C-alpha positions in Angstrom: 39.8 -23.2 -4.0 39.1 -24.0 -8.0 39.7 -21.6 -10.7 37.8 -21.4 -14.2 40.0 -18.9 -16.9 41.9 -17.2 -14.2 38.5 -16.6 -12.1 37.9 -18.2 -8.8 34.8 -20.5 -8.8 34.2 -21.8 -5.3 35.7 -21.0 -2.0 33.8 -23.1 0.3 31.7 -26.0 -0.8 31.4 -28.3 1.9 28.1 -30.2 1.0 27.0 -32.3 3.6 24.0 -33.0 2.4 22.1 -35.2 -0.7 18.3 -33.9 -0.8 15.8 -34.9 -2.6 15.1 -32.9 -5.7 11.5 -32.3 -4.4 13.3 -30.4 -1.7 15.1 -28.0 -4.1 14.3 -24.2 -4.6 11.9 -23.4 -7.2 14.7 -21.4 -9.4 16.5 -24.7 -10.3 15.0 -25.9 -12.6 15.0 -22.8 -14.4 18.4 -24.5 -15.1 17.9 -27.8 -16.0 17.0 -28.1 -19.6 14.4 -31.0 -20.9 16.4 -33.3 -22.1 18.5 -33.9 -19.0 17.8 -35.1 -15.7 19.1 -34.2 -12.1 20.9 -37.3 -10.8 21.1 -35.9 -7.3 21.8 -32.5 -5.3 23.5 -31.6 -2.5 23.3 -28.7 -0.1 25.2 -26.9 2.5 24.4 -24.5 4.8 23.1 -22.0 2.3 24.2 -23.5 -0.8 23.3 -26.0 -3.4 25.4 -28.2 -5.9 23.3 -29.9 -8.2 24.5 -32.7 -10.8 22.5 -33.6 -13.8 23.0 -35.8 -16.8 24.8 -32.9 -18.7 26.4 -30.5 -16.2 27.0 -29.3 -12.7 25.4 -26.7 -11.2 26.4 -24.9 -8.3 24.5 -22.1 -6.3 26.7 -20.2 -4.3 23.9 -18.0 -1.8 26.1 -15.1 0.0 25.2 -12.7 2.3 27.1 -10.0 4.2 24.8 -6.8 3.5 22.4 -8.2 1.2 22.3 -11.2 -0.9 23.9 -12.1 -3.4 23.6 -15.6 -5.6 25.9 -16.6 -7.5 25.7 -19.7 -10.2 28.1 -21.6 -12.0 27.4 -23.8 -14.7 30.2 -26.7 -15.1 29.5 -29.1 -18.3 31.0 -32.5 -18.5 32.4 -31.8 -22.0 34.7 -29.6 -20.1 36.1 -32.1 -17.5 39.4 -33.1 -18.7 39.9 -36.1 -15.9 38.8 -35.9 -12.7 39.1 -38.1 -8.7 36.9 -39.0 -6.2 38.9 -39.5 -2.7 37.2 -40.9 0.2 38.0 -40.7 3.8 35.7 -41.8 7.1 33.7 -39.5 6.9 34.4 -37.4 4.1 35.0 -37.3 0.3 36.3 -35.1 -2.6 35.8 -35.0 -6.1 38.9 -33.0 -7.8 37.9 -32.6 -11.2 39.7 -30.7 -13.8 39.0 -28.5 -16.5 40.1 -28.0 -20.1 41.5 -24.9 -18.6 43.7 -26.2 -16.4 42.3 -25.7 -13.4 40.7 -27.7 -10.9 37.3 -27.9 -9.2 37.4 -29.5 -5.9 34.0 -30.7 -4.1 33.7 -31.3 -0.3 31.0 -33.7 1.1 30.9 -34.0 4.7 29.4 -35.9 7.5 29.0 -39.2 5.2 27.7 -42.5 6.7 28.0 -45.5 4.0 24.7 -44.8 1.8 26.3 -41.4 1.2 29.2 -42.8 -0.1 27.5 -45.2 -2.0 25.8 -42.3 -3.8 29.2 -40.4 -4.6 30.3 -44.2 -5.9 27.8 -44.1 -8.3 27.7 -40.6 -9.5 30.9 -40.7 -10.0 30.5 -44.1 -12.5 28.0 -41.6 -14.5 30.3 -38.5 -14.7 33.6 -40.6 -15.6 30.8 -42.4 -18.7 29.6 -38.7 -19.4 33.1 -37.8 -19.7 34.0 -40.9 -22.0 30.9 -40.1 -23.8 30.0 -43.9 -22.8 26.6 -44.8 -22.4 25.0 -44.6 -19.4 24.2 -47.9 -17.0 20.5 -47.0 -16.5 20.2 -49.0 -13.6 22.6 -46.7 -11.8 20.9 -43.9 -13.1 17.5 -44.8 -11.5 18.9 -45.8 -8.4 20.3 -42.1 -8.1 16.7 -40.2 -9.9 14.6 -42.1 -7.7 17.1 -42.1 -4.5 17.0 -46.1 -4.3 19.9 -47.0 -2.9 20.7 -50.4 -1.0 23.7 -51.5 -0.2 25.1 -55.3 1.2 25.4 -56.3 4.6 29.0 -58.0 4.4 28.3 -60.3 7.6 25.0 -61.4 7.0 24.2 -61.2 2.8 21.2 -58.6 3.5 19.7 -55.8 1.7 19.9 -52.7 3.9 18.5 -49.6 2.3 19.5 -46.0 2.9 
């Protein structure tokens, strides 16, 4: 669980699939400003997580006796430190906010290309947090979903 200023932010965000920005609900674009790009997007069975060049957007859709949607915006400038942990088929981002509270985002059912996407995303987030210039090639790979990795046995490039 994560807390921002004593308020619970996320209960369970287990992102299971990276999705193309063309497949995002149209309302997502209302929260992405003209001066930022969507780096990548993830979804759970009902929720969405969007990583832009300026912030993380979390869309928590909850339905019990009707639909309730909560939208969280976490600017990268409010993150004081972060880490990523990779397991065999999952990963976890641990972000610590200036307020002192952690935010944990889990990624499940991951394959090799999914881990590569997360590694590049993490690299971009670290650069943004530390006020460094983004690697434009990494941004291009994320935005265009043009991810490749080398097969260490054969030295050939494979596409995800």
